N, CA and C atoms as a LAMMPS dump frame, in Angstrom:
ITEM: TIMESTEP
0
ITEM: NUMBER OF ATOMS
444
ITEM: BOX BOUNDS ff ff ff
-5.0000000000000000e+02 5.0000000000000000e+02
-5.0000000000000000e+02 5.0000000000000000e+02
-5.0000000000000000e+02 5.0000000000000000e+02
ITEM: ATOMS id mol type element x y z
1 1 1 N -341.065 -76.45 -32.448
2 1 2 C -342.345 -75.865 -32.786
3 1 3 C -342.8 -75.055 -31.595
4 2 1 N -343.342 -73.953 -31.915
5 2 2 C -343.752 -73.036 -30.871
6 2 3 C -345.219 -72.691 -31.065
7 3 1 N -345.986 -72.808 -29.915
8 3 2 C -347.418 -72.495 -29.971
9 3 3 C -347.657 -71.174 -29.279
10 4 1 N -348.469 -70.374 -29.861
11 4 2 C -348.778 -69.071 -29.31
12 4 3 C -350.281 -69.014 -29.092
13 5 1 N -350.658 -68.644 -27.895
14 5 2 C -352.087 -68.545 -27.571
15 5 3 C -352.442 -67.083 -27.408
16 6 1 N -353.567 -66.763 -27.93
17 6 2 C -354.062 -65.406 -27.822
18 6 3 C -355.133 -65.402 -26.736
19 7 1 N -354.98 -64.569 -25.781
20 7 2 C -355.929 -64.504 -24.679
21 7 3 C -356.791 -63.268 -24.872
22 8 1 N -358.094 -63.532 -24.827
23 8 2 C -359.025 -62.421 -24.879
24 8 3 C -359.878 -62.465 -23.628
25 9 1 N -360.669 -61.503 -23.44
26 9 2 C -361.526 -61.433 -22.25
27 9 3 C -362.616 -62.474 -22.299
28 10 1 N -363.013 -62.942 -23.478
29 10 2 C -364.132 -63.859 -23.587
30 10 3 C -363.638 -65.287 -23.733
31 11 1 N -362.637 -65.52 -24.527
32 11 2 C -362.213 -66.895 -24.752
33 11 3 C -360.736 -66.939 -25.094
34 12 1 N -360.235 -68.166 -25.103
35 12 2 C -358.846 -68.401 -25.508
36 12 3 C -358.879 -69.076 -26.888
37 13 1 N -357.991 -68.676 -27.74
38 13 2 C -357.894 -69.317 -29.054
39 13 3 C -356.457 -69.763 -29.205
40 14 1 N -356.319 -71.034 -29.465
41 14 2 C -354.98 -71.587 -29.629
42 14 3 C -354.494 -71.208 -31.039
43 15 1 N -353.343 -70.585 -31.112
44 15 2 C -352.817 -70.15 -32.405
45 15 3 C -352.374 -71.326 -33.254
46 16 1 N -352.022 -72.456 -32.59
47 16 2 C -351.547 -73.616 -33.346
48 16 3 C -352.679 -74.39 -33.98
49 17 1 N -353.809 -74.619 -33.292
50 17 2 C -354.889 -75.453 -33.836
51 17 3 C -356.138 -74.647 -34.114
52 18 1 N -356.232 -73.477 -33.566
53 18 2 C -357.385 -72.626 -33.799
54 18 3 C -358.59 -72.989 -32.953
55 19 1 N -358.422 -73.915 -32.01
56 19 2 C -359.535 -74.349 -31.161
57 19 3 C -359.832 -73.258 -30.134
58 20 1 N -361.144 -72.993 -29.922
59 20 2 C -361.554 -71.953 -28.986
60 20 3 C -361.911 -72.611 -27.654
61 21 1 N -361.446 -72.053 -26.55
62 21 2 C -361.722 -72.562 -25.208
63 21 3 C -362.206 -71.424 -24.327
64 22 1 N -363.122 -71.768 -23.382
65 22 2 C -363.569 -70.772 -22.401
66 22 3 C -362.538 -70.693 -21.294
67 23 1 N -362.309 -69.514 -20.814
68 23 2 C -361.31 -69.396 -19.74
69 23 3 C -361.858 -70.013 -18.455
70 24 1 N -361.006 -70.531 -17.624
71 24 2 C -361.473 -71.071 -16.338
72 24 3 C -362.033 -69.942 -15.48
73 25 1 N -363.042 -70.311 -14.647
74 25 2 C -363.634 -69.305 -13.754
75 25 3 C -362.578 -68.853 -12.775
76 26 1 N -362.56 -67.568 -12.505
77 26 2 C -361.54 -67.088 -11.564
78 26 3 C -361.797 -67.655 -10.171
79 27 1 N -360.758 -67.986 -9.502
80 27 2 C -360.862 -68.507 -8.142
81 27 3 C -361.047 -67.329 -7.205
82 28 1 N -362.121 -67.389 -6.367
83 28 2 C -362.322 -66.25 -5.47
84 28 3 C -361.193 -66.193 -4.439
85 29 1 N -360.878 -64.987 -4.076
86 29 2 C -359.832 -64.8 -3.073
87 29 3 C -360.355 -65.289 -1.722
88 30 1 N -359.505 -65.856 -0.914
89 30 2 C -359.964 -66.315 0.397
90 30 3 C -360.437 -65.136 1.235
91 31 1 N -361.519 -65.383 1.999
92 31 2 C -362.08 -64.344 2.848
93 31 3 C -361.332 -64.375 4.178
94 32 1 N -360.841 -63.245 4.559
95 32 2 C -360.111 -63.14 5.816
96 32 3 C -360.95 -62.296 6.759
97 33 1 N -361.217 -62.848 7.932
98 33 2 C -361.969 -62.084 8.93
99 33 3 C -361.138 -61.972 10.183
100 34 1 N -361.53 -61.056 11.005
101 34 2 C -360.842 -60.881 12.281
102 34 3 C -361.575 -61.585 13.41
103 35 1 N -362.389 -62.573 13.061
104 35 2 C -363.134 -63.306 14.08
105 35 3 C -362.189 -64.289 14.755
106 36 1 N -362.124 -64.239 16.082
107 36 2 C -361.23 -65.177 16.762
108 36 3 C -361.791 -66.598 16.669
109 37 1 N -360.92 -67.546 16.797
110 37 2 C -361.338 -68.953 16.782
111 37 3 C -362.266 -69.193 17.966
112 38 1 N -363.244 -70.096 17.81
113 38 2 C -364.162 -70.337 18.93
114 38 3 C -363.414 -70.905 20.129
115 39 1 N -363.829 -70.438 21.298
116 39 2 C -363.2 -70.904 22.531
117 39 3 C -363.637 -72.345 22.787
118 40 1 N -362.745 -73.138 23.334
119 40 2 C -363.155 -74.512 23.648
120 40 3 C -364.277 -74.496 24.675
121 41 1 N -365.198 -75.479 24.548
122 41 2 C -366.337 -75.528 25.484
123 41 3 C -365.848 -75.859 26.879
124 42 1 N -366.355 -75.097 27.812
125 42 2 C -366.027 -75.383 29.211
126 42 3 C -366.807 -76.61 29.633
127 43 1 N -366.252 -77.397 30.529
128 43 2 C -367.015 -78.563 30.992
129 43 3 C -368.323 -78.109 31.616
130 44 1 N -369.377 -78.844 31.305
131 44 2 C -370.684 -78.47 31.825
132 44 3 C -370.795 -78.907 33.274
133 45 1 N -371.163 -77.954 34.095
134 45 2 C -371.358 -78.261 35.514
135 45 3 C -372.727 -78.9 35.677
136 46 1 N -372.793 -79.912 36.515
137 46 2 C -374.084 -80.545 36.763
138 46 3 C -374.946 -79.607 37.587
139 47 1 N -376.206 -79.554 37.202
140 47 2 C -377.143 -78.736 37.966
141 47 3 C -377.314 -79.364 39.342
142 48 1 N -377.42 -78.555 40.367
143 48 2 C -377.608 -79.128 41.699
144 48 3 C -378.924 -79.904 41.737
145 49 1 N -378.91 -80.984 42.469
146 49 2 C -380.116 -81.803 42.581
147 49 3 C -381.238 -80.968 43.181
148 50 1 N -382.419 -81.172 42.637
149 50 2 C -383.579 -80.446 43.161
150 50 3 C -383.827 -80.908 44.589
151 51 1 N -384.144 -79.99 45.466
152 51 2 C -384.396 -80.413 46.839
153 51 3 C -385.602 -81.342 46.881
154 52 1 N -385.506 -82.342 47.726
155 52 2 C -386.604 -83.285 47.849
156 52 3 C -387.776 -82.56 48.501
157 53 1 N -388.899 -82.61 47.806
158 53 2 C -390.085 -81.927 48.294
159 53 3 C -390.926 -82.936 49.062
160 54 1 N -391.181 -82.622 50.29
161 54 2 C -392.024 -83.492 51.101
162 54 3 C -393.472 -83.3 50.684
163 55 1 N -394.215 -84.389 50.769
164 55 2 C -395.637 -84.318 50.432
165 55 3 C -396.334 -83.399 51.429
166 56 1 N -397.365 -82.756 50.974
167 56 2 C -398.155 -81.884 51.84
168 56 3 C -398.805 -82.738 52.926
169 57 1 N -398.996 -82.145 54.088
170 57 2 C -399.658 -82.83 55.202
171 57 3 C -400.973 -82.118 55.483
172 58 1 N -402.067 -82.89 55.488
173 58 2 C -403.392 -82.336 55.711
174 58 3 C -404.049 -82.991 56.914
175 59 1 N -404.915 -82.227 57.569
176 59 2 C -405.762 -82.772 58.63
177 59 3 C -406.842 -83.614 57.951
178 60 1 N -407.436 -84.586 58.659
179 60 2 C -408.477 -85.426 58.039
180 60 3 C -409.603 -84.613 57.403
181 61 1 N -409.985 -83.504 58.021
182 61 2 C -411.071 -82.664 57.499
183 61 3 C -410.671 -81.937 56.216
184 62 1 N -409.379 -81.733 55.989
185 62 2 C -408.891 -81.035 54.792
186 62 3 C -408.737 -81.961 53.586
187 63 1 N -408.652 -83.257 53.824
188 63 2 C -408.361 -84.216 52.752
189 63 3 C -409.364 -84.122 51.6
190 64 1 N -410.622 -83.859 51.897
191 64 2 C -411.665 -83.8 50.854
192 64 3 C -411.373 -82.721 49.814
193 65 1 N -410.601 -81.706 50.189
194 65 2 C -410.265 -80.616 49.268
195 65 3 C -409.033 -80.923 48.423
196 66 1 N -408.471 -82.128 48.595
197 66 2 C -407.221 -82.456 47.907
198 66 3 C -407.29 -83.81 47.203
199 67 1 N -408.48 -84.178 46.764
200 67 2 C -408.67 -85.443 46.055
201 67 3 C -407.814 -85.435 44.793
202 68 1 N -407.118 -86.544 44.566
203 68 2 C -406.238 -86.671 43.406
204 68 3 C -404.79 -86.368 43.715
205 69 1 N -404.528 -85.713 44.834
206 69 2 C -403.149 -85.397 45.22
207 69 3 C -402.516 -86.584 45.93
208 70 1 N -401.209 -86.689 45.8
209 70 2 C -400.456 -87.618 46.625
210 70 3 C -399.948 -86.782 47.791
211 71 1 N -400.367 -87.144 48.987
212 71 2 C -400.076 -86.32 50.159
213 71 3 C -400.083 -87.194 51.41
214 72 1 N -399.981 -86.533 52.551
215 72 2 C -400.054 -87.192 53.853
216 72 3 C -401.24 -86.617 54.608
217 73 1 N -402.022 -87.508 55.214
218 73 2 C -403.127 -87.088 56.069
219 73 3 C -402.757 -87.528 57.475
220 74 1 N -402.797 -86.58 58.411
221 74 2 C -402.389 -86.873 59.788
222 74 3 C -403.549 -86.608 60.735
223 75 1 N -403.851 -87.623 61.551
224 75 2 C -404.929 -87.471 62.512
225 75 3 C -405.033 -88.676 63.439
226 76 1 N -405.948 -88.568 64.392
227 76 2 C -406.144 -89.619 65.39
228 76 3 C -407.043 -90.717 64.827
229 77 1 N -406.682 -91.973 65.139
230 77 2 C -407.473 -93.131 64.723
231 77 3 C -408.584 -93.34 65.75
232 78 1 N -409.839 -93.328 65.291
233 78 2 C -411.011 -93.496 66.146
234 78 3 C -411.696 -94.835 65.886
235 79 1 N -410.933 -95.844 65.626
236 79 2 C -411.482 -97.18 65.431
237 79 3 C -410.899 -97.848 64.21
238 80 1 N -410.702 -99.172 64.346
239 80 2 C -410.195 -99.991 63.251
240 80 3 C -411.209 -101.116 63.059
241 81 1 N -411.79 -101.193 61.857
242 81 2 C -412.817 -102.2 61.56
243 81 3 C -412.286 -103.185 60.536
244 82 1 N -412.494 -104.499 60.798
245 82 2 C -412.098 -105.54 59.856
246 82 3 C -413.372 -106.144 59.27
247 83 1 N -413.487 -106.116 57.939
248 83 2 C -414.677 -106.668 57.276
249 83 3 C -414.61 -108.192 57.251
250 84 1 N -415.714 -108.826 56.867
251 84 2 C -415.748 -110.28 56.758
252 84 3 C -414.744 -110.794 55.731
253 85 1 N -414.446 -109.992 54.718
254 85 2 C -413.453 -110.382 53.705
255 85 3 C -412.018 -110.175 54.19
256 86 1 N -411.862 -109.517 55.348
257 86 2 C -410.516 -109.266 55.87
258 86 3 C -409.96 -107.905 55.517
259 87 1 N -410.761 -107.062 54.853
260 87 2 C -410.314 -105.7 54.547
261 87 3 C -410.375 -104.87 55.823
262 88 1 N -409.413 -103.958 55.996
263 88 2 C -409.312 -103.161 57.221
264 88 3 C -409.601 -101.699 56.897
265 89 1 N -410.462 -101.09 57.727
266 89 2 C -410.839 -99.689 57.586
267 89 3 C -410.454 -98.961 58.859
268 90 1 N -409.6 -97.95 58.73
269 90 2 C -409.177 -97.15 59.878
270 90 3 C -409.893 -95.807 59.796
271 91 1 N -410.735 -95.506 60.779
272 91 2 C -411.471 -94.243 60.818
273 91 3 C -410.574 -93.191 61.461
274 92 1 N -410.319 -92.128 60.731
275 92 2 C -409.381 -91.111 61.202
276 92 3 C -410.105 -89.767 61.275
277 93 1 N -409.973 -89.108 62.417
278 93 2 C -410.578 -87.792 62.619
279 93 3 C -411.864 -87.857 63.413
280 94 1 N -412.567 -88.988 63.391
281 94 2 C -413.807 -89.198 64.142
282 94 3 C -414.189 -90.668 63.974
283 95 1 N -415.123 -91.122 64.808
284 95 2 C -415.594 -92.503 64.72
285 95 3 C -416.542 -92.668 63.533
286 96 1 N -416.647 -93.898 63.052
287 96 2 C -417.59 -94.227 61.977
288 96 3 C -419.015 -93.983 62.464
289 97 1 N -419.904 -93.413 61.756
290 97 2 C -419.87 -93.065 60.328
291 97 3 C -419.463 -91.632 60.06
292 98 1 N -418.987 -90.924 61.074
293 98 2 C -418.663 -89.498 60.913
294 98 3 C -417.196 -89.235 60.594
295 99 1 N -416.413 -90.267 60.365
296 99 2 C -414.985 -90.071 60.078
297 99 3 C -414.822 -89.289 58.777
298 100 1 N -414.082 -88.18 58.826
299 100 2 C -413.874 -87.401 57.597
300 100 3 C -412.878 -88.061 56.644
301 101 1 N -412.158 -89.083 57.15
302 101 2 C -411.112 -89.718 56.344
303 101 3 C -410.955 -91.16 56.797
304 102 1 N -410.686 -92.048 55.829
305 102 2 C -410.487 -93.467 56.133
306 102 3 C -409.25 -93.973 55.405
307 103 1 N -408.443 -94.748 56.131
308 103 2 C -407.338 -95.476 55.508
309 103 3 C -407.844 -96.891 55.29
310 104 1 N -407.711 -97.399 54.068
311 104 2 C -408.269 -98.701 53.709
312 104 3 C -407.145 -99.626 53.267
313 105 1 N -407.159 -100.857 53.825
314 105 2 C -406.161 -101.856 53.468
315 105 3 C -406.889 -103.109 52.996
316 106 1 N -406.694 -103.463 51.709
317 106 2 C -407.341 -104.632 51.124
318 106 3 C -406.424 -105.847 51.146
319 107 1 N -407.04 -107.007 51.23
320 107 2 C -406.354 -108.298 51.082
321 107 3 C -405.132 -108.431 51.984
322 108 1 N -405.206 -107.872 53.158
323 108 2 C -404.142 -107.967 54.158
324 108 3 C -402.765 -107.598 53.602
325 109 1 N -402.726 -106.524 52.807
326 109 2 C -401.446 -106.022 52.303
327 109 3 C -400.537 -105.651 53.472
328 110 1 N -401.156 -105.253 54.585
329 110 2 C -400.454 -104.999 55.847
330 110 3 C -401.158 -105.892 56.866
331 111 1 N -400.419 -106.602 57.709
332 111 2 C -401.075 -107.485 58.684
333 111 3 C -402.111 -106.732 59.529
334 112 1 N -403.26 -107.348 59.712
335 112 2 C -404.369 -106.749 60.456
336 112 3 C -403.931 -106.319 61.852
337 113 1 N -403.176 -107.15 62.534
338 113 2 C -402.739 -106.821 63.894
339 113 3 C -401.865 -105.574 63.917
340 114 1 N -401.078 -105.372 62.885
341 114 2 C -400.242 -104.162 62.79
342 114 3 C -401.138 -102.929 62.726
343 115 1 N -402.194 -102.995 61.914
344 115 2 C -403.097 -101.851 61.773
345 115 3 C -403.916 -101.623 63.046
346 116 1 N -404.354 -102.684 63.699
347 116 2 C -405.132 -102.552 64.936
348 116 3 C -404.313 -101.876 66.031
349 117 1 N -403.007 -102.033 66
350 117 2 C -402.133 -101.423 67.01
351 117 3 C -402.156 -99.899 66.946
352 118 1 N -402.614 -99.325 65.847
353 118 2 C -402.683 -97.866 65.71
354 118 3 C -403.961 -97.271 66.293
355 119 1 N -404.913 -98.09 66.704
356 119 2 C -406.187 -97.59 67.237
357 119 3 C -405.928 -96.685 68.435
358 120 1 N -406.5 -95.483 68.407
359 120 2 C -406.337 -94.508 69.487
360 120 3 C -405.094 -93.643 69.364
361 121 1 N -404.254 -93.902 68.39
362 121 2 C -403.011 -93.139 68.214
363 121 3 C -403.163 -92.142 67.064
364 122 1 N -402.283 -91.158 67.049
365 122 2 C -402.237 -90.203 65.944
366 122 3 C -401.259 -90.754 64.913
367 123 1 N -401.719 -90.85 63.669
368 123 2 C -400.91 -91.454 62.617
369 123 3 C -400.815 -90.535 61.404
370 124 1 N -399.832 -90.82 60.563
371 124 2 C -399.678 -90.162 59.262
372 124 3 C -399.88 -91.234 58.206
373 125 1 N -400.773 -90.961 57.266
374 125 2 C -401.073 -91.875 56.177
375 125 3 C -400.613 -91.21 54.884
376 126 1 N -399.726 -91.879 54.129
377 126 2 C -399.2 -91.319 52.884
378 126 3 C -399.798 -92.062 51.691
379 127 1 N -400.171 -91.313 50.665
380 127 2 C -400.671 -91.93 49.44
381 127 3 C -401.535 -90.98 48.647
382 128 1 N -402.182 -91.522 47.63
383 128 2 C -403.051 -90.722 46.778
384 128 3 C -404.428 -90.624 47.427
385 129 1 N -404.902 -89.405 47.612
386 129 2 C -406.21 -89.162 48.229
387 129 3 C -407.283 -89.41 47.179
388 130 1 N -408.26 -90.254 47.547
389 130 2 C -409.326 -90.632 46.615
390 130 3 C -410.685 -90.407 47.253
391 131 1 N -411.696 -90.34 46.395
392 131 2 C -413.089 -90.284 46.838
393 131 3 C -413.744 -91.594 46.428
394 132 1 N -414.314 -92.303 47.392
395 132 2 C -415.032 -93.533 47.101
396 132 3 C -416.453 -93.376 47.614
397 133 1 N -417.384 -93.165 46.719
398 133 2 C -418.799 -92.986 47.075
399 133 3 C -418.994 -91.922 48.159
400 134 1 N -418.32 -90.796 48.003
401 134 2 C -418.48 -89.692 48.943
402 134 3 C -417.609 -89.786 50.185
403 135 1 N -416.838 -90.861 50.322
404 135 2 C -415.928 -91.017 51.468
405 135 3 C -414.501 -90.784 50.978
406 136 1 N -413.74 -90.025 51.756
407 136 2 C -412.366 -89.694 51.378
408 136 3 C -411.434 -90.726 51.991
409 137 1 N -410.507 -91.242 51.176
410 137 2 C -409.645 -92.321 51.645
411 137 3 C -408.297 -92.323 50.957
412 138 1 N -407.387 -93.07 51.578
413 138 2 C -406.124 -93.464 50.947
414 138 3 C -406.068 -94.977 51.085
415 139 1 N -405.702 -95.643 49.997
416 139 2 C -405.55 -97.096 50.005
417 139 3 C -404.144 -97.416 50.51
418 140 1 N -404.061 -98.301 51.487
419 140 2 C -402.772 -98.74 52.033
420 140 3 C -402.344 -100.022 51.326
421 141 1 N -401.22 -99.949 50.61
422 141 2 C -400.664 -101.111 49.918
423 141 3 C -399.384 -101.611 50.575
424 142 1 N -398.757 -100.778 51.392
425 142 2 C -397.482 -101.134 52.011
426 142 3 C -397.381 -100.488 53.399
427 143 1 N -396.658 -101.157 54.275
428 143 2 C -396.524 -100.697 55.657
429 143 3 C -395.844 -99.332 55.769
430 144 1 N -395.008 -98.975 54.801
431 144 2 C -394.299 -97.686 54.899
432 144 3 C -395.22 -96.49 54.615
433 145 1 N -396.482 -96.731 54.29
434 145 2 C -397.443 -95.627 54.077
435 145 3 C -398.037 -95.128 55.375
436 146 1 N -397.824 -95.834 56.476
437 146 2 C -398.406 -95.433 57.75
438 146 3 C -397.317 -95.338 58.81
439 147 1 N -397.383 -94.266 59.599
440 147 2 C -396.416 -94.083 60.682
441 147 3 C -397.05 -93.245 61.776
442 148 1 N -396.432 -93.311 62.968
443 148 2 C -396.943 -92.497 64.095
444 148 3 C -396.301 -91.136 64.068
């Protein structure tokens, strides 16, 4: 037995059974481009480390203009006062009450005798510059915040 199919542009009709079928959708031809294959990614070089930026250094009289900054204030100690509670106040730049800047150490975070040893010397105080009731200060929490 031989089956003959008639092909038309719209449909296929089987000559043996007379069943009508839609032709399959034509397969699109593959697209050929002249684009080269992507180059393999080069290893990423690490960015050089940012240079360590030293904190700004201010004179005691300049500290008032830099409230809120973390910086260093450098000046001569004109007296070290210990309160009845044991808090230590270092007057820097002038004697109390005219000191333009004070380093304050609460609850003996640094031994009192260590701080008293700086009296009369020029020191650098590192930390966040704050205003406390019109007085400019840095709170000392650790010994590494103060140096000669």
